[in-house]
Backbone bond lengths (Angstrom), bond angles and torsions (degrees), N, CA, C in turn:
res aa  C-N    CA-C-N  psi(-1)  N-CA   C-N-CA  omega(-1)  CA-C   N-CA-C  phi
1 X - - - 1.427 - - 1.533 108.92 -
2 X 1.365 121.60 131.02 1.437 119.40 -178.68 1.523 107.13 -89.15
3 X 1.253 113.10 159.18 1.477 120.72 -175.81 1.498 116.66 -62.53
4 X 1.416 119.31 -18.97 1.411 122.02 -178.12 1.543 109.28 -97.94
5 X 1.424 120.34 -1.98 1.318 119.64 -176.55 1.654 111.01 -91.48
6 X 1.307 117.96 133.84 1.352 122.38 -170.44 1.572 103.69 -75.31
7 X 1.378 119.21 151.67 1.619 122.06 -175.75 1.442 104.98 -56.42
8 X 1.431 120.55 -45.75 1.414 117.84 -173.19 1.522 119.52 -64.45
9 X 1.457 112.91 -11.57 1.457 121.26 175.87 1.532 118.53 -88.03
10 X 1.450 109.65 -3.51 1.471 113.95 -175.26 1.545 110.32 -61.14
11 X 1.319 117.81 148.30 1.446 125.64 179.82 1.512 109.84 -96.46
12 X 1.230 123.92 135.95 1.445 124.74 177.95 1.572 109.41 -117.83
13 X 1.307 107.55 137.16 1.545 115.93 177.80 1.593 106.25 -65.94
14 X 1.316 112.40 169.98 1.485 119.86 -177.68 1.537 108.64 -69.84
15 X 1.267 119.84 -36.74 1.551 127.72 172.31 1.451 110.47 -59.96
16 X 1.408 117.86 -47.74 1.498 117.53 177.57 1.432 117.80 -63.75
17 X 1.408 114.12 -34.40 1.482 117.31 -179.38 1.481 105.52 -69.61
18 X 1.396 118.91 -42.50 1.404 115.35 176.08 1.573 121.09 -54.86
19 X 1.318 108.36 -39.78 1.537 121.23 -175.32 1.555 104.43 -70.61
20 X 1.486 115.20 -45.33 1.472 115.16 -174.61 1.625 107.36 -69.02
21 X 1.245 115.58 -39.38 1.513 116.24 179.81 1.502 114.52 -60.62
22 X 1.438 110.24 -42.43 1.542 122.89 177.31 1.499 105.53 -57.24
23 X 1.383 118.80 -51.67 1.497 120.03 -177.97 1.542 116.05 -67.22
24 X 1.269 108.82 -41.71 1.626 110.72 177.62 1.500 111.38 -62.57
25 X 1.401 115.99 -33.19 1.480 119.88 179.40 1.518 110.29 -67.37
26 X 1.288 113.47 -39.20 1.519 119.92 -179.65 1.511 110.05 -68.68
27 X 1.240 117.63 -33.97 1.465 123.80 -175.96 1.497 107.70 -86.04
28 X 1.227 122.22 -18.52 1.576 121.48 -178.52 1.537 105.30 -84.49
29 X 1.238 115.07 121.46 1.394 117.39 179.76 1.515 113.54 -66.34
30 X 1.333 123.03 -31.09 1.431 126.01 178.29 1.468 112.85 -66.60
31 X 1.361 112.18 -39.97 1.473 116.12 -179.03 1.491 113.00 -74.14
32 X 1.296 119.86 -31.58 1.456 121.58 179.39 1.448 112.29 -79.80
33 X 1.380 117.10 -28.50 1.583 113.78 -179.75 1.455 117.84 -72.87
34 X 1.315 114.99 -37.57 1.458 119.25 -171.11 1.663 108.37 -119.42
35 X 1.243 114.57 -19.02 1.531 113.22 -172.13 1.584 116.69 72.14
36 X 1.282 114.07 -172.18 1.403 122.47 175.41 1.564 112.23 -113.64
37 X 1.228 117.86 145.63 1.605 116.43 172.17 1.507 101.27 -85.13
38 X 1.446 108.00 170.99 1.422 114.01 -175.71 1.688 109.20 -65.29
39 X 1.195 112.30 -40.98 1.476 115.82 172.89 1.428 117.15 -55.74
40 X 1.326 114.90 -43.54 1.487 119.21 -179.90 1.597 106.43 -66.20
41 X 1.339 116.19 -35.92 1.493 119.61 -176.97 1.529 108.68 -66.25
42 X 1.382 115.56 -39.43 1.420 122.49 -178.64 1.612 107.96 -67.56
43 X 1.220 118.00 -39.70 1.512 126.69 174.51 1.478 110.07 -56.65
44 X 1.361 115.94 -57.37 1.388 120.53 176.28 1.506 116.44 -53.68
45 X 1.316 110.99 -46.22 1.575 118.09 -179.14 1.589 107.76 -61.13
46 X 1.324 117.97 -40.40 1.392 122.43 -175.97 1.575 111.43 -67.12
47 X 1.416 111.49 -35.80 1.461 112.11 172.81 1.517 118.57 -64.18
48 X 1.396 112.68 -35.40 1.403 115.15 -175.85 1.620 111.61 -95.57
49 X 1.324 112.15 6.84 1.618 117.53 169.48 1.505 106.54 88.60
50 X 1.233 125.60 27.67 1.429 123.96 -179.23 1.572 101.00 -102.21
51 X 1.383 118.31 136.01 1.428 122.71 178.28 1.522 110.40 -70.27
52 X 1.415 109.24 155.36 1.514 117.49 175.43 1.513 108.47 -68.99
53 X 1.328 123.22 -25.49 1.522 123.34 -176.36 1.577 103.75 -80.10
54 X 1.229 123.96 -26.60 1.442 130.75 179.83 1.508 104.75 -69.21
55 X 1.275 117.68 -52.26 1.386 128.11 -173.73 1.637 105.79 -62.92
56 X 1.406 114.90 -45.65 1.454 119.32 -177.11 1.586 108.63 -61.17
57 X 1.422 110.67 -43.72 1.476 114.88 -176.09 1.716 108.81 -67.41
58 X 1.317 111.39 -36.53 1.463 112.52 -179.09 1.581 110.55 -65.61
59 X 1.302 115.90 -38.13 1.482 125.40 -175.32 1.568 100.71 -65.06
60 X 1.273 123.12 -47.95 1.509 126.40 -176.50 1.406 108.75 -67.78
61 X 1.283 120.56 -37.73 1.487 122.96 177.69 1.597 115.22 -70.44
62 X 1.318 106.41 -39.61 1.582 108.96 173.55 1.362 116.33 -66.56
63 X 1.280 121.19 -35.64 1.498 129.37 174.15 1.571 109.32 -61.59
64 X 1.291 114.36 -48.71 1.438 116.01 174.18 1.428 119.13 -61.48
65 X 1.427 115.09 -41.08 1.431 119.12 178.62 1.593 106.18 -66.09
66 X 1.248 120.15 -39.14 1.509 120.88 -179.24 1.509 110.44 -58.92
67 X 1.401 112.65 -50.87 1.417 117.62 176.42 1.525 114.53 -56.09
68 X 1.292 115.28 -38.41 1.411 115.92 -177.37 1.508 111.00 -74.13
69 X 1.404 119.89 -30.49 1.404 119.45 177.68 1.474 110.96 -78.90
70 X 1.356 121.02 -25.14 1.431 119.26 174.00 1.434 112.68 -72.52
71 X 1.374 120.74 -32.97 1.427 126.07 175.41 1.482 110.49 -62.98
72 X 1.292 115.16 -47.76 1.526 123.24 179.50 1.502 109.50 -60.49
73 X 1.344 119.41 -42.15 1.340 120.54 179.31 1.446 120.31 -66.14
74 X 1.473 109.22 -39.89 1.486 116.97 169.20 1.421 111.41 -51.80
75 X 1.389 114.17 -50.57 1.495 118.65 -168.24 1.671 106.26 -69.29
76 X 1.320 117.68 -32.24 1.420 117.19 177.81 1.581 113.73 -71.62
77 X 1.251 115.49 -29.46 1.417 120.45 177.92 1.498 109.37 -76.89
78 X 1.274 120.21 -35.24 1.599 124.80 175.27 1.456 107.78 -62.89
79 X 1.407 115.82 -44.68 1.548 119.03 -177.83 1.578 106.48 -63.41
80 X 1.375 121.91 -46.07 1.471 118.94 178.94 1.495 110.62 -62.46
81 X 1.298 116.35 -43.89 1.484 113.65 -179.96 1.499 113.33 -61.14
82 X 1.305 119.62 -38.87 1.416 126.66 -179.68 1.496 108.46 -57.78
83 X 1.391 113.31 -48.72 1.450 116.06 -176.85 1.573 110.22 -71.70
84 X 1.295 123.32 -31.52 1.307 124.60 -177.19 1.610 106.54 -72.08
85 X 1.310 118.78 -35.82 1.481 125.01 175.30 1.579 107.23 -62.94
86 X 1.393 120.24 -47.40 1.400 120.22 177.34 1.486 113.10 -59.19
87 X 1.260 119.69 -46.41 1.435 121.24 179.00 1.554 111.03 -63.52
88 X 1.371 123.71 -42.86 1.394 125.00 172.48 1.613 113.02 -57.98
89 X 1.203 119.14 -46.60 1.470 125.07 -177.75 1.584 102.82 -61.05
90 X 1.451 114.41 -53.12 1.423 115.10 178.99 1.515 116.56 -50.20
91 X 1.348 115.54 -50.64 1.419 119.58 177.14 1.530 115.73 -57.29
92 X 1.297 117.21 -44.74 1.506 119.39 -178.17 1.560 105.25 -69.46
93 X 1.294 121.92 -48.62 1.410 121.46 -177.12 1.556 112.06 -62.42
94 X 1.357 116.67 -46.04 1.547 113.19 177.36 1.437 114.83 -67.06
95 X 1.414 122.13 -31.88 1.423 124.60 175.33 1.407 109.28 -62.81
96 X 1.344 122.34 -45.20 1.388 128.38 175.71 1.512 113.31 -53.70
97 X 1.371 111.08 -51.03 1.541 118.07 177.27 1.495 111.47 -53.42
98 X 1.320 110.93 -47.19 1.581 118.21 -172.13 1.564 100.67 -62.09
99 X 1.353 123.05 -47.38 1.306 120.90 -172.80 1.618 114.19 -68.85
100 X 1.250 115.53 -35.72 1.507 123.74 172.79 1.560 106.92 -60.08
101 X 1.335 112.24 -51.81 1.456 116.93 -178.47 1.565 114.34 -62.44
102 X 1.168 116.80 -34.73 1.509 123.43 -175.62 1.606 105.45 -73.86
103 X 1.446 115.59 -43.10 1.394 120.03 -175.21 1.498 111.74 -72.12
104 X 1.296 118.66 -28.03 1.446 123.86 -176.92 1.418 114.07 -91.60
105 X 1.341 118.31 15.57 1.483 121.58 171.95 1.495 113.72 104.39
106 X 1.352 115.75 -12.07 1.396 123.86 167.97 1.486 114.19 67.48
107 X 1.333 122.14 103.92 1.393 132.94 161.50 1.357 112.59 -101.39
108 X 1.265 113.61 -6.04 1.542 122.71 -176.39 1.463 113.84 58.13
109 X 1.293 116.28 31.31 1.454 123.09 -178.57 1.642 109.92 -68.45
110 X 1.304 115.78 -23.55 1.449 119.85 -177.57 1.558 113.52 -60.86
111 X 1.373 112.86 -25.19 1.457 121.91 -178.24 1.558 107.37 -57.24
112 X 1.357 115.71 -40.72 1.434 115.95 178.97 1.602 120.00 -64.06
113 X 1.310 105.69 -39.04 1.448 118.30 175.81 1.590 113.87 -60.73
114 X 1.407 105.70 -47.50 1.460 119.94 178.69 1.457 114.89 -62.35
115 X 1.323 112.68 -46.43 1.538 122.77 -177.34 1.582 110.60 -66.46
116 X 1.343 116.50 -46.46 1.557 115.84 179.27 1.506 110.07 -73.35
117 X 1.346 121.94 -42.60 1.328 121.75 -179.82 1.468 110.34 -64.39
118 X 1.383 118.66 -43.90 1.485 125.32 176.88 1.543 112.92 -57.25
119 X 1.371 113.84 -41.80 1.420 117.74 -179.66 1.579 105.72 -65.79
120 X 1.227 124.63 -46.59 1.463 123.63 178.12 1.456 111.47 -63.10
121 X 1.352 122.36 -36.70 1.353 125.07 173.31 1.595 115.74 -62.19
122 X 1.298 109.09 -40.59 1.625 119.00 176.73 1.367 105.46 -59.94
123 X 1.334 119.28 -48.36 1.513 121.76 -178.13 1.550 112.21 -59.21
124 X 1.308 115.70 -44.45 1.362 121.37 177.89 1.605 113.59 -64.04
125 X 1.343 109.76 -34.69 1.487 115.88 177.99 1.488 113.81 -74.08
126 X 1.381 116.20 -31.95 1.390 123.38 174.48 1.585 107.34 -67.26
127 X 1.209 118.33 -51.51 1.514 121.22 177.89 1.591 110.53 -56.94
128 X 1.440 119.44 -42.59 1.400 122.21 173.90 1.480 113.60 -60.36
129 X 1.333 119.56 -43.74 1.428 120.90 -178.56 1.488 117.74 -76.25
130 X 1.299 111.78 -30.69 1.581 113.15 -174.69 1.553 110.33 -111.48
131 X 1.284 120.79 10.16 1.539 120.68 171.51 1.603 108.72 -62.92
132 X 1.251 104.80 162.36 1.573 112.05 175.12 1.444 110.73 -61.76
133 X 1.304 120.73 135.48 1.480 124.92 -168.50 1.484 121.13 57.48
134 X 1.512 113.81 22.82 1.294 116.16 174.28 1.472 118.64 -84.57
135 X 1.349 122.24 -176.96 1.383 116.98 -173.96 1.513 118.35 -61.43
136 X 1.315 120.85 -37.67 1.411 122.70 175.53 1.511 111.10 -63.74
137 X 1.259 120.12 -48.57 1.438 123.63 179.13 1.561 110.47 -61.80
138 X 1.292 121.12 -38.18 1.431 122.99 175.39 1.522 109.97 -64.82
139 X 1.330 117.72 -48.28 1.563 117.98 177.53 1.514 112.54 -60.28
140 X 1.319 118.05 -36.82 1.404 120.44 -179.52 1.626 110.88 -69.96
141 X 1.371 111.83 -39.46 1.513 116.26 -179.89 1.569 107.71 -65.73
142 X 1.482 117.51 -38.67 1.487 116.24 178.70 1.506 108.38 -62.81
143 X 1.290 113.55 -46.39 1.479 115.16 -176.77 1.523 115.48 -59.34
144 X 1.329 112.95 -43.14 1.522 117.60 175.48 1.577 115.39 -65.99
145 X 1.281 114.80 -37.47 1.382 121.26 -179.57 1.622 110.61 -71.16
146 X 1.187 114.52 -28.53 1.471 124.80 -175.96 1.522 109.77 -86.88
147 X 1.351 120.04 -18.08 1.373 127.17 -174.75 1.462 110.90 -67.50
148 X 1.335 120.78 127.73 1.456 119.31 177.84 1.475 105.26 -124.63
149 X 1.349 122.26 116.16 1.382 129.07 -177.31 1.580 110.94 -70.94
């Protein structure tokens, strides 16, 4: 922007326009409370010079993205639940083995079962926590994205 250009004369890229409209829509109480119908969306797009075909493609892509994100979220929840079930079963079984071992005079043989199974569970936990899009990576991404130098 040159120094003699008035702020209202600034030119915005297509990406900036999209981001500004998105932000303004989230800030506008009316837009967030009821949203826009498809016909209203087409009228707004027409007013800003966006073709009907582009809007239709955007709606189709947005729906596909939403389905993809929902599928990915379900998959992540299933993985977490499976890991929680494995930890729960481990704790119940190892506790039971400890009790049986203690009541039978104790040779402390349950340690072998607990150690081997625990090591395998630990490897599964490590894979769960450090896999791509896992909890640790997500936390690191959120921290990096919120970092303001």
